[in-house]
C-alpha positions in Angstrom: -14.4 3.2 -13.6 -11.2 2.0 -12.4 -8.1 3.8 -10.8 -5.0 4.0 -13.2 -1.9 2.2 -11.8 -0.2 5.2 -9.8 3.3 3.9 -10.9 2.5 3.6 -14.4 5.2 6.3 -15.6 7.8 4.5 -13.4 7.4 1.3 -15.0 7.4 2.7 -18.4 10.7 4.4 -17.3 11.6 0.8 -15.9 11.1 -0.9 -19.1 12.9 1.9 -21.3 15.9 1.7 -18.8 15.6 -2.5 -19.3 15.6 -1.7 -23.3 18.8 0.0 -22.9 20.4 -2.3 -21.0 19.4 -5.1 -23.2 20.7 -2.9 -25.9 24.4 -2.3 -24.3 24.0 -6.2 -23.5 24.1 -6.8 -27.4 26.8 -4.4 -28.0 28.8 -6.0 -25.5 28.4 -9.2 -27.2 28.9 -7.9 -30.6 32.1 -6.6 -29.1 33.4 -9.8 -27.7 32.0 -11.8 -31.1 34.3 -9.3 -32.7 37.7 -9.5 -30.8 37.2 -13.4 -31.1 36.7 -13.0 -34.8 40.2 -10.8 -35.0 41.6 -13.3 -32.6 40.8 -16.3 -35.1 42.1 -14.1 -38.5 45.5 -13.1 -36.8 46.2 -16.9 -36.0 44.9 -17.9 -39.5 47.2 -15.3 -40.6 49.9 -16.6 -38.9 49.7 -19.8 -40.2 50.5 -18.7 -43.8 54.0 -17.2 -42.6 56.9 -19.0 -44.1 58.5 -21.3 -41.9 61.9 -21.8 -43.5 64.5 -19.0 -43.8 66.9 -18.6 -47.2 68.9 -15.9 -45.8 69.6 -13.5 -42.8 67.3 -11.2 -44.3 64.5 -13.4 -44.4 65.2 -15.0 -41.0 65.2 -11.6 -39.5 61.9 -10.7 -41.2 60.3 -13.8 -39.8 61.6 -13.0 -36.4 60.2 -9.6 -36.7 56.6 -10.9 -37.8 56.6 -13.6 -35.2 57.5 -10.8 -32.3 54.9 -8.2 -34.1 52.5 -11.1 -34.2 52.7 -12.1 -30.5 52.4 -8.5 -29.6 49.3 -8.3 -31.9 48.2 -11.3 -30.2 48.8 -10.0 -26.6 46.8 -7.0 -27.2 44.0 -8.6 -28.6 43.7 -10.8 -25.7 43.8 -8.3 -23.6 40.7 -6.6 -25.7 39.0 -9.7 -25.4 39.2 -10.1 -21.8 38.0 -6.3 -21.5 34.9 -7.4 -23.9 34.5 -10.3 -21.6 34.3 -8.0 -18.5 31.9 -5.8 -20.8 29.5 -8.6 -21.0 29.6 -9.6 -17.8 29.1 -5.8 -16.4 26.3 -5.4 -19.1 24.8 -8.8 -18.0 24.9 -7.8 -14.8 23.2 -4.3 -15.6 20.5 -5.9 -17.6 19.2 -8.4 -14.8 19.5 -5.6 -12.3 17.0 -3.4 -14.7 14.9 -6.1 -15.3 14.2 -7.1 -11.8 13.4 -3.6 -10.9 11.2 -3.8 -13.8 9.5 -7.1 -12.6 9.2 -5.8 -9.0 6.9 -3.0 -10.4 5.3 -5.6 -13.0 3.9 -7.5 -10.0 2.5 -4.5 -8.4 0.6 -3.3 -11.3 -0.7 -7.1 -11.6 -1.8 -6.9 -7.9 -3.2 -3.3 -8.9 -5.2 -5.1 -11.6 -6.2 -7.6 -9.4 -7.9 -5.5 -7.2 -9.1 -2.8 -9.4 -11.3 -6.2 -11.1 -12.1 -7.5 -7.4 -13.6 -3.7 -6.7 -15.4 -3.4 -10.0 -16.7 -7.0 -9.6 -18.0 -5.7 -6.0 -19.5 -2.6 -7.4 -21.4 -4.8 -9.9 -22.4 -7.1 -7.3 -23.7 -4.2 -5.0 -25.8 -2.9 -7.9 -27.2 -6.4 -8.7 -28.2 -7.0 -5.0 -29.7 -3.3 -4.9 -31.9 -4.1 -8.1 -32.8 -7.5 -6.8 -33.8 -6.1 -3.5 -35.7 -3.2 -4.7 -37.8 -5.9 -6.9 -38.4 -7.9 -4.0 -39.5 -5.2 -2.3 -41.9 -4.1 -5.1 -43.4 -7.5 -5.1 -43.5 -7.7 -1.4 -45.7 -4.2 -1.7 -47.7 -5.4 -4.3 -49.0 -8.6 -2.9 -49.7 -6.5 0.4 -51.7 -3.9 -1.6 -53.5 -6.6 -3.2 -54.3 -8.2 0.2 -55.3 -5.1 1.6 -57.7 -4.1 -1.2 -59.5 -7.6 -1.3 -60.3 -7.2 2.5 -60.2 -10.6 3.3 -57.0 -10.2 5.1 -55.9 -13.9 4.0 -53.0 -13.8 1.2 -54.3 -14.4 -2.4 -54.6 -17.7 -3.6 -55.6 -19.0 -0.5 -58.6 -20.6 0.9 -60.5 -19.8 3.8 
């Protein structure tokens, strides 16, 4: 029976951490897409603002809307930058977790190869023992046959 990989529990933990990092990366990418969508929607809404002012009140309203929109776009751009940094950080964390898991997976692979080699060696030892025992029995039977015939010559040979 082969030995179990002694670091199997740690490998499972590393896989769980890798899965968590992958989930965090997916969330960060979703936030980045949401920020980009909000920016696009805001820009599309700005295109529909009236361009011509018919009076002073309309001119003030257009100016206020544009100033507000610029401020909103600046905030959205800042959120987009934060989301991009979040993606970079999440990607770095995922790669770190993945490399930690990969190194343990390599150790597990080597352990499996070693265990397989030990198993094959044990099987070969058993096969060699069976063959050796059979050979010794045949040799003993031949010697017993020679001793009982009393001729001293091996059986099957002419004198």
